[in-house]
C-alpha positions in Angstrom: 173.0 -131.7 118.1 169.6 -130.8 119.5 168.5 -131.1 123.1 165.5 -133.3 123.8 162.2 -131.5 124.5 163.3 -128.1 123.2 161.7 -126.5 120.2 164.6 -124.4 119.1 162.9 -123.2 115.9 160.0 -121.5 117.7 161.4 -120.8 121.2 162.8 -117.3 121.7 164.2 -115.4 124.7 161.4 -113.9 126.8 163.1 -110.5 127.1 162.8 -110.2 123.3 159.2 -111.6 122.9 157.7 -109.7 125.8 160.0 -107.3 127.7 157.3 -106.3 130.2 156.6 -110.0 131.1 160.3 -110.7 131.4 160.6 -107.7 133.8 157.6 -108.8 135.8 159.1 -112.4 136.1 162.5 -111.2 137.2 161.3 -108.6 139.7 158.8 -111.1 141.3 161.4 -113.9 141.5 164.1 -111.6 143.0 161.8 -109.8 145.4 160.0 -112.8 146.8 162.4 -115.7 146.4 165.9 -114.1 146.0 166.2 -115.8 142.6 168.1 -113.6 140.2 167.8 -113.3 136.4 171.1 -115.2 136.0 169.6 -118.2 138.0 167.0 -118.8 135.3 166.6 -119.1 131.6 163.2 -117.5 130.5 162.0 -118.3 127.0 158.7 -118.2 125.2 156.8 -119.7 122.3 154.4 -117.2 120.8 151.2 -118.5 119.2 148.4 -116.6 117.7 146.2 -116.4 120.8 148.7 -117.3 123.6 152.2 -117.2 124.8 153.8 -120.3 126.3 156.2 -119.2 129.1 159.1 -121.5 129.7 161.4 -121.1 132.7 164.4 -123.3 133.3 166.5 -123.3 136.4 169.0 -125.4 138.3 172.4 -126.7 137.3 172.7 -126.6 133.5 169.1 -125.3 133.5 167.8 -128.9 133.5 164.6 -128.2 135.4 161.8 -126.7 133.4 158.3 -125.4 134.1 155.9 -124.2 131.4 152.5 -122.5 131.3 150.5 -120.9 128.5 148.9 -117.5 129.0 146.6 -115.5 126.7 147.9 -112.3 125.3 145.1 -110.5 127.2 146.3 -112.0 130.5 149.8 -110.8 129.8 148.7 -107.3 129.0 146.8 -107.1 132.3 149.5 -109.0 134.3 146.8 -111.4 135.5 147.2 -113.0 138.9 147.6 -116.4 137.3 151.0 -115.2 135.9 152.1 -114.1 139.4 150.9 -117.4 140.9 152.9 -119.3 138.3 156.0 -117.2 139.0 155.7 -117.9 142.8 155.3 -121.6 142.2 158.4 -121.6 139.9 160.3 -119.5 142.6 159.5 -122.0 145.3 160.7 -124.9 143.2 163.7 -123.1 142.0 164.9 -122.3 145.5 164.5 -126.0 146.5 166.5 -127.1 143.5 169.2 -124.5 144.0 169.6 -125.5 147.7 169.8 -129.2 146.7 172.3 -128.5 143.9 174.4 -126.5 146.4 174.5 -129.4 148.9 175.3 -131.8 146.1 178.3 -129.7 145.1 179.5 -129.4 148.7 179.5 -133.1 149.4 183.0 -134.3 150.3 
């Protein structure tokens, strides 16, 4: 059974596709938003001229954000990557807080 919206044939773990980008993502999320590597699922789809970064978070990783970056931007760790990571971090924190309060409801 395949989950909707996921391209399992092309999608690979980010830590395998681009270890340096994975490290950048996890360090930025942890240092600025206190979101740890086990709070997210980071995958990527590698194309000839770009890499589509996919970050899932929340209960059962059902929230997803995607952005494509050129290989040159990844090599230089362009500010657009950091901006995307911070946007994901803000949304992830909101979802995690909401999920927490949903679980704690009597």
